[in-house]
mmCIF file of the C-alpha atoms, coordinates in Angstrom:
data_MODEL
# 
_entry.id   MODEL 
# 
loop_
_atom_site.group_PDB 
_atom_site.id 
_atom_site.type_symbol 
_atom_site.label_atom_id 
_atom_site.label_alt_id 
_atom_site.label_comp_id 
_atom_site.label_asym_id 
_atom_site.label_entity_id 
_atom_site.label_seq_id 
_atom_site.pdbx_PDB_ins_code 
_atom_site.Cartn_x 
_atom_site.Cartn_y 
_atom_site.Cartn_z 
_atom_site.occupancy 
_atom_site.B_iso_or_equiv 
_atom_site.pdbx_formal_charge 
_atom_site.auth_seq_id 
_atom_site.auth_comp_id 
_atom_site.auth_asym_id 
_atom_site.auth_atom_id 
_atom_site.pdbx_PDB_model_num 
ATOM 1   C CA . MET A 1 1   ? 32.410 -72.039 -12.845 1.00 0.00 ? 1   MET A CA 1 
ATOM 2   C CA . SER A 1 2   ? 28.552 -71.802 -13.642 1.00 0.00 ? 2   SER A CA 1 
ATOM 3   C CA . ASN A 1 3   ? 27.011 -68.222 -14.363 1.00 0.00 ? 3   ASN A CA 1 
ATOM 4   C CA . PHE A 1 4   ? 24.481 -68.012 -11.633 1.00 0.00 ? 4   PHE A CA 1 
ATOM 5   C CA . SER A 1 5   ? 24.014 -67.192 -8.141  1.00 0.00 ? 5   SER A CA 1 
ATOM 6   C CA . VAL A 1 6   ? 22.153 -68.040 -5.021  1.00 0.00 ? 6   VAL A CA 1 
ATOM 7   C CA . THR A 1 7   ? 20.279 -66.130 -2.502  1.00 0.00 ? 7   THR A CA 1 
ATOM 8   C CA . ASN A 1 8   ? 17.544 -65.967 -0.336  1.00 0.00 ? 8   ASN A CA 1 
ATOM 9   C CA . ILE A 1 9   ? 15.371 -63.305 1.158   1.00 0.00 ? 9   ILE A CA 1 
ATOM 10  C CA . GLY A 1 10  ? 13.580 -64.851 3.522   1.00 0.00 ? 10  GLY A CA 1 
ATOM 11  C CA . PRO A 1 11  ? 9.285  -65.593 3.556   1.00 0.00 ? 11  PRO A CA 1 
ATOM 12  C CA . MET A 1 12  ? 7.560  -62.763 3.135   1.00 0.00 ? 12  MET A CA 1 
ATOM 13  C CA . ASP A 1 13  ? 6.256  -61.630 7.142   1.00 0.00 ? 13  ASP A CA 1 
ATOM 14  C CA . SER A 1 14  ? 10.442 -61.076 7.389   1.00 0.00 ? 14  SER A CA 1 
ATOM 15  C CA . TRP A 1 15  ? 11.062 -58.902 4.626   1.00 0.00 ? 15  TRP A CA 1 
ATOM 16  C CA . ARG A 1 16  ? 9.785  -55.924 6.688   1.00 0.00 ? 16  ARG A CA 1 
ATOM 17  C CA . GLU A 1 17  ? 13.289 -56.748 8.601   1.00 0.00 ? 17  GLU A CA 1 
ATOM 18  C CA . HIS A 1 18  ? 15.421 -55.637 5.854   1.00 0.00 ? 18  HIS A CA 1 
ATOM 19  C CA . PHE A 1 19  ? 16.632 -52.061 5.935   1.00 0.00 ? 19  PHE A CA 1 
ATOM 20  C CA . GLY A 1 20  ? 18.166 -51.089 2.116   1.00 0.00 ? 20  GLY A CA 1 
ATOM 21  C CA . GLY A 1 21  ? 18.509 -48.812 -0.538  1.00 0.00 ? 21  GLY A CA 1 
ATOM 22  C CA . PHE A 1 22  ? 20.414 -47.665 -3.117  1.00 0.00 ? 22  PHE A CA 1 
ATOM 23  C CA . VAL A 1 23  ? 21.431 -44.623 -1.726  1.00 0.00 ? 23  VAL A CA 1 
ATOM 24  C CA . PRO A 1 24  ? 21.599 -43.850 2.004   1.00 0.00 ? 24  PRO A CA 1 
ATOM 25  C CA . GLU A 1 25  ? 18.468 -41.186 1.490   1.00 0.00 ? 25  GLU A CA 1 
ATOM 26  C CA . THR A 1 26  ? 16.078 -43.676 0.442   1.00 0.00 ? 26  THR A CA 1 
ATOM 27  C CA . SER A 1 27  ? 17.018 -46.580 2.655   1.00 0.00 ? 27  SER A CA 1 
ATOM 28  C CA . ARG A 1 28  ? 14.955 -47.740 5.035   1.00 0.00 ? 28  ARG A CA 1 
ATOM 29  C CA . ASP A 1 29  ? 12.952 -50.406 6.812   1.00 0.00 ? 29  ASP A CA 1 
ATOM 30  C CA . GLY A 1 30  ? 11.564 -53.329 4.347   1.00 0.00 ? 30  GLY A CA 1 
ATOM 31  C CA . ARG A 1 31  ? 13.606 -52.607 1.459   1.00 0.00 ? 31  ARG A CA 1 
ATOM 32  C CA . ARG A 1 32  ? 16.069 -55.020 -0.233  1.00 0.00 ? 32  ARG A CA 1 
ATOM 33  C CA . VAL A 1 33  ? 17.914 -54.563 -3.124  1.00 0.00 ? 33  VAL A CA 1 
ATOM 34  C CA . VAL A 1 34  ? 17.979 -58.347 -3.666  1.00 0.00 ? 34  VAL A CA 1 
ATOM 35  C CA . ASP A 1 35  ? 20.323 -57.394 -7.727  1.00 0.00 ? 35  ASP A CA 1 
ATOM 36  C CA . HIS A 1 36  ? 23.038 -56.398 -5.522  1.00 0.00 ? 36  HIS A CA 1 
ATOM 37  C CA . GLU A 1 37  ? 23.322 -59.561 -3.780  1.00 0.00 ? 37  GLU A CA 1 
ATOM 38  C CA . LEU A 1 38  ? 23.634 -61.250 -7.232  1.00 0.00 ? 38  LEU A CA 1 
ATOM 39  C CA . ASP A 1 39  ? 25.584 -61.461 -10.013 1.00 0.00 ? 39  ASP A CA 1 
ATOM 40  C CA . THR A 1 40  ? 23.183 -59.797 -12.336 1.00 0.00 ? 40  THR A CA 1 
ATOM 41  C CA . GLU A 1 41  ? 23.858 -57.773 -15.602 1.00 0.00 ? 41  GLU A CA 1 
ATOM 42  C CA . ILE A 1 42  ? 21.110 -56.487 -16.977 1.00 0.00 ? 42  ILE A CA 1 
ATOM 43  C CA . ILE A 1 43  ? 18.226 -57.698 -14.411 1.00 0.00 ? 43  ILE A CA 1 
ATOM 44  C CA . GLY A 1 44  ? 17.937 -55.596 -11.013 1.00 0.00 ? 44  GLY A CA 1 
ATOM 45  C CA . PHE A 1 45  ? 14.950 -56.336 -8.488  1.00 0.00 ? 45  PHE A CA 1 
ATOM 46  C CA . THR A 1 46  ? 14.070 -54.844 -5.752  1.00 0.00 ? 46  THR A CA 1 
ATOM 47  C CA . ALA A 1 47  ? 11.750 -56.520 -2.665  1.00 0.00 ? 47  ALA A CA 1 
ATOM 48  C CA . THR A 1 48  ? 9.835  -54.430 -0.423  1.00 0.00 ? 48  THR A CA 1 
ATOM 49  C CA . ALA A 1 49  ? 7.506  -54.036 2.820   1.00 0.00 ? 49  ALA A CA 1 
ATOM 50  C CA . TYR A 1 50  ? 5.449  -51.354 3.530   1.00 0.00 ? 50  TYR A CA 1 
ATOM 51  C CA . GLU A 1 51  ? 3.533  -51.058 7.240   1.00 0.00 ? 51  GLU A CA 1 
ATOM 52  C CA . PRO A 1 52  ? 0.010  -49.570 6.514   1.00 0.00 ? 52  PRO A CA 1 
ATOM 53  C CA . GLY A 1 53  ? -0.040 -46.077 6.222   1.00 0.00 ? 53  GLY A CA 1 
ATOM 54  C CA . GLU A 1 54  ? 3.637  -45.933 4.912   1.00 0.00 ? 54  GLU A CA 1 
ATOM 55  C CA . GLU A 1 55  ? 4.151  -44.251 1.833   1.00 0.00 ? 55  GLU A CA 1 
ATOM 56  C CA . ALA A 1 56  ? 7.690  -43.754 -1.007  1.00 0.00 ? 56  ALA A CA 1 
ATOM 57  C CA . GLY A 1 57  ? 7.874  -39.876 -0.081  1.00 0.00 ? 57  GLY A CA 1 
ATOM 58  C CA . TYR A 1 58  ? 8.937  -39.133 -3.188  1.00 0.00 ? 58  TYR A CA 1 
ATOM 59  C CA . TRP A 1 59  ? 8.184  -39.623 -7.352  1.00 0.00 ? 59  TRP A CA 1 
ATOM 60  C CA . HIS A 1 60  ? 10.916 -40.972 -9.499  1.00 0.00 ? 60  HIS A CA 1 
ATOM 61  C CA . SER A 1 61  ? 11.259 -41.984 -13.278 1.00 0.00 ? 61  SER A CA 1 
ATOM 62  C CA . HIS A 1 62  ? 13.719 -44.208 -15.551 1.00 0.00 ? 62  HIS A CA 1 
ATOM 63  C CA . SER A 1 63  ? 15.185 -42.589 -18.792 1.00 0.00 ? 63  SER A CA 1 
ATOM 64  C CA . THR A 1 64  ? 16.255 -46.085 -19.680 1.00 0.00 ? 64  THR A CA 1 
ATOM 65  C CA . LEU A 1 65  ? 14.604 -48.775 -17.615 1.00 0.00 ? 65  LEU A CA 1 
ATOM 66  C CA . GLU A 1 66  ? 11.650 -50.153 -17.273 1.00 0.00 ? 66  GLU A CA 1 
ATOM 67  C CA . GLU A 1 67  ? 9.936  -51.619 -13.794 1.00 0.00 ? 67  GLU A CA 1 
ATOM 68  C CA . VAL A 1 68  ? 7.597  -54.134 -13.435 1.00 0.00 ? 68  VAL A CA 1 
ATOM 69  C CA . TYR A 1 69  ? 5.707  -53.886 -10.303 1.00 0.00 ? 69  TYR A CA 1 
ATOM 70  C CA . VAL A 1 70  ? 3.868  -56.947 -9.209  1.00 0.00 ? 70  VAL A CA 1 
ATOM 71  C CA . PHE A 1 71  ? 2.282  -56.783 -5.518  1.00 0.00 ? 71  PHE A CA 1 
ATOM 72  C CA . LEU A 1 72  ? 2.365  -60.338 -3.470  1.00 0.00 ? 72  LEU A CA 1 
ATOM 73  C CA . GLU A 1 73  ? 0.042  -58.596 0.012   1.00 0.00 ? 73  GLU A CA 1 
ATOM 74  C CA . GLY A 1 74  ? -1.540 -56.045 1.274   1.00 0.00 ? 74  GLY A CA 1 
ATOM 75  C CA . GLU A 1 75  ? -3.355 -53.063 -0.448  1.00 0.00 ? 75  GLU A CA 1 
ATOM 76  C CA . GLY A 1 76  ? -2.080 -49.854 -1.925  1.00 0.00 ? 76  GLY A CA 1 
ATOM 77  C CA . GLN A 1 77  ? -2.107 -47.350 -4.466  1.00 0.00 ? 77  GLN A CA 1 
ATOM 78  C CA . MET A 1 78  ? 0.086  -46.050 -7.088  1.00 0.00 ? 78  MET A CA 1 
ATOM 79  C CA . GLY A 1 79  ? 1.175  -42.582 -9.009  1.00 0.00 ? 79  GLY A CA 1 
ATOM 80  C CA . LEU A 1 80  ? 1.413  -42.932 -12.312 1.00 0.00 ? 80  LEU A CA 1 
ATOM 81  C CA . ASP A 1 81  ? 1.895  -39.203 -13.492 1.00 0.00 ? 81  ASP A CA 1 
ATOM 82  C CA . ASP A 1 82  ? -1.404 -37.270 -12.808 1.00 0.00 ? 82  ASP A CA 1 
ATOM 83  C CA . GLN A 1 83  ? -2.560 -40.946 -12.200 1.00 0.00 ? 83  GLN A CA 1 
ATOM 84  C CA . VAL A 1 84  ? -3.501 -42.588 -9.100  1.00 0.00 ? 84  VAL A CA 1 
ATOM 85  C CA . ILE A 1 85  ? -4.044 -46.752 -9.195  1.00 0.00 ? 85  ILE A CA 1 
ATOM 86  C CA . ASP A 1 86  ? -4.924 -49.211 -6.455  1.00 0.00 ? 86  ASP A CA 1 
ATOM 87  C CA . VAL A 1 87  ? -3.018 -52.016 -5.979  1.00 0.00 ? 87  VAL A CA 1 
ATOM 88  C CA . HIS A 1 88  ? -3.522 -55.755 -4.337  1.00 0.00 ? 88  HIS A CA 1 
ATOM 89  C CA . PRO A 1 89  ? -2.258 -58.956 -4.709  1.00 0.00 ? 89  PRO A CA 1 
ATOM 90  C CA . GLY A 1 90  ? -2.577 -60.113 -7.669  1.00 0.00 ? 90  GLY A CA 1 
ATOM 91  C CA . THR A 1 91  ? -1.604 -56.692 -9.188  1.00 0.00 ? 91  THR A CA 1 
ATOM 92  C CA . VAL A 1 92  ? 1.280  -56.520 -11.655 1.00 0.00 ? 92  VAL A CA 1 
ATOM 93  C CA . VAL A 1 93  ? 2.566  -52.637 -13.316 1.00 0.00 ? 93  VAL A CA 1 
ATOM 94  C CA . HIS A 1 94  ? 4.723  -51.963 -15.898 1.00 0.00 ? 94  HIS A CA 1 
ATOM 95  C CA . VAL A 1 95  ? 5.912  -48.371 -15.936 1.00 0.00 ? 95  VAL A CA 1 
ATOM 96  C CA . GLY A 1 96  ? 7.719  -47.304 -18.934 1.00 0.00 ? 96  GLY A CA 1 
ATOM 97  C CA . THR A 1 97  ? 10.352 -44.729 -18.659 1.00 0.00 ? 97  THR A CA 1 
ATOM 98  C CA . GLY A 1 98  ? 9.350  -41.086 -18.204 1.00 0.00 ? 98  GLY A CA 1 
ATOM 99  C CA . VAL A 1 99  ? 6.810  -41.718 -16.393 1.00 0.00 ? 99  VAL A CA 1 
ATOM 100 C CA . MET A 1 100 ? 6.721  -40.607 -12.775 1.00 0.00 ? 100 MET A CA 1 
ATOM 101 C CA . ARG A 1 101 ? 5.757  -42.880 -10.184 1.00 0.00 ? 101 ARG A CA 1 
ATOM 102 C CA . THR A 1 102 ? 5.095  -43.271 -6.404  1.00 0.00 ? 102 THR A CA 1 
ATOM 103 C CA . TRP A 1 103 ? 3.786  -45.606 -4.365  1.00 0.00 ? 103 TRP A CA 1 
ATOM 104 C CA . ARG A 1 104 ? 2.059  -46.335 -0.787  1.00 0.00 ? 104 ARG A CA 1 
ATOM 105 C CA . ALA A 1 105 ? 0.227  -48.794 1.399   1.00 0.00 ? 105 ALA A CA 1 
ATOM 106 C CA . LEU A 1 106 ? -3.248 -47.568 2.585   1.00 0.00 ? 106 LEU A CA 1 
ATOM 107 C CA . PRO A 1 107 ? -4.167 -46.548 5.801   1.00 0.00 ? 107 PRO A CA 1 
ATOM 108 C CA . ASP A 1 108 ? -6.270 -49.562 6.288   1.00 0.00 ? 108 ASP A CA 1 
ATOM 109 C CA . SER A 1 109 ? -4.299 -52.224 4.906   1.00 0.00 ? 109 SER A CA 1 
ATOM 110 C CA . PRO A 1 110 ? -5.170 -55.498 6.293   1.00 0.00 ? 110 PRO A CA 1 
ATOM 111 C CA . ALA A 1 111 ? -1.630 -56.221 5.897   1.00 0.00 ? 111 ALA A CA 1 
ATOM 112 C CA . GLN A 1 112 ? 2.283  -54.744 4.877   1.00 0.00 ? 112 GLN A CA 1 
ATOM 113 C CA . LEU A 1 113 ? 1.952  -54.400 1.333   1.00 0.00 ? 113 LEU A CA 1 
ATOM 114 C CA . ARG A 1 114 ? 4.176  -56.174 -0.327  1.00 0.00 ? 114 ARG A CA 1 
ATOM 115 C CA . TRP A 1 115 ? 5.798  -56.604 -3.525  1.00 0.00 ? 115 TRP A CA 1 
ATOM 116 C CA . LEU A 1 116 ? 8.852  -57.155 -6.124  1.00 0.00 ? 116 LEU A CA 1 
ATOM 117 C CA . CYS A 1 117 ? 10.140 -54.465 -8.158  1.00 0.00 ? 117 CYS A CA 1 
ATOM 118 C CA . LEU A 1 118 ? 12.095 -55.496 -11.265 1.00 0.00 ? 118 LEU A CA 1 
ATOM 119 C CA . ARG A 1 119 ? 14.048 -53.568 -13.814 1.00 0.00 ? 119 ARG A CA 1 
ATOM 120 C CA . ALA A 1 120 ? 15.886 -54.085 -17.301 1.00 0.00 ? 120 ALA A CA 1 
ATOM 121 C CA . GLY A 1 121 ? 15.873 -52.225 -20.191 1.00 0.00 ? 121 GLY A CA 1 
ATOM 122 C CA . GLN A 1 122 ? 19.373 -51.678 -20.999 1.00 0.00 ? 122 GLN A CA 1 
ATOM 123 C CA . ILE A 1 123 ? 19.072 -53.471 -23.900 1.00 0.00 ? 123 ILE A CA 1 
ATOM 124 C CA . PRO A 1 124 ? 16.231 -54.710 -25.635 1.00 0.00 ? 124 PRO A CA 1 
ATOM 125 C CA . LEU A 1 125 ? 14.382 -57.652 -24.390 1.00 0.00 ? 125 LEU A CA 1 
ATOM 126 C CA . PRO A 1 126 ? 13.317 -59.965 -27.444 1.00 0.00 ? 126 PRO A CA 1 
ATOM 127 C CA . ALA A 1 127 ? 9.314  -60.950 -27.298 1.00 0.00 ? 127 ALA A CA 1 
ATOM 128 C CA . ILE A 1 128 ? 9.879  -64.147 -27.331 1.00 0.00 ? 128 ILE A CA 1 
ATOM 129 C CA . PRO A 1 129 ? 13.319 -65.604 -25.950 1.00 0.00 ? 129 PRO A CA 1 
ATOM 130 C CA . ASP A 1 130 ? 15.003 -66.922 -28.650 1.00 0.00 ? 130 ASP A CA 1 
ATOM 131 C CA . ASP A 1 131 ? 18.351 -67.338 -27.687 1.00 0.00 ? 131 ASP A CA 1 
ATOM 132 C CA . ALA A 1 132 ? 17.527 -71.117 -26.349 1.00 0.00 ? 132 ALA A CA 1 
ATOM 133 C CA . ILE A 1 133 ? 17.127 -73.952 -27.789 1.00 0.00 ? 133 ILE A CA 1 
ATOM 134 C CA . PRO A 1 134 ? 15.098 -77.493 -25.876 1.00 0.00 ? 134 PRO A CA 1 
ATOM 135 C CA . ILE A 1 135 ? 17.484 -79.648 -25.406 1.00 0.00 ? 135 ILE A CA 1 
ATOM 136 C CA . ARG A 1 136 ? 14.883 -83.006 -24.961 1.00 0.00 ? 136 ARG A CA 1 
ATOM 137 C CA . ASP A 1 137 ? 17.937 -86.154 -24.815 1.00 0.00 ? 137 ASP A CA 1 
ATOM 138 C CA . ILE A 1 138 ? 18.815 -85.329 -21.125 1.00 0.00 ? 138 ILE A CA 1 
ATOM 139 C CA . PRO A 1 139 ? 17.402 -86.767 -17.884 1.00 0.00 ? 139 PRO A CA 1 
ATOM 140 C CA . MET A 1 140 ? 16.249 -84.531 -15.666 1.00 0.00 ? 140 MET A CA 1 
ATOM 141 C CA . PRO A 1 141 ? 17.195 -84.258 -12.638 1.00 0.00 ? 141 PRO A CA 1 
ATOM 142 C CA . TRP A 1 142 ? 14.812 -85.488 -10.004 1.00 0.00 ? 142 TRP A CA 1 
# 
């Protein structure tokens, strides 16, 4: 048996139809904890879609996990400790341990604010994935 798993989160314009979260208090429309659908061990991620004007409604920080937010559509803001930054398609935000964070879609966003949040950090990752060796003598499958 191979060590991989596959799920399908659908096109971005369908993300809002999903209801989910980690716990009931933070579950909502447009939130999908994708790693709960996969067999991941040290990587997690969510796919989220907020309507214009919608906000998280809470702050949080992590003591051992780092997060990377990849914004794909819409206009919004992130609160990071005592700063507010603007986010839009192409913005990538790394948030380290101990940093308070929250987010919102701007009320006048031209579209839903859609992003992926990747979580990792239980064990340090190498700067260069040094556990792989290129194998060049196997034909490509296509």
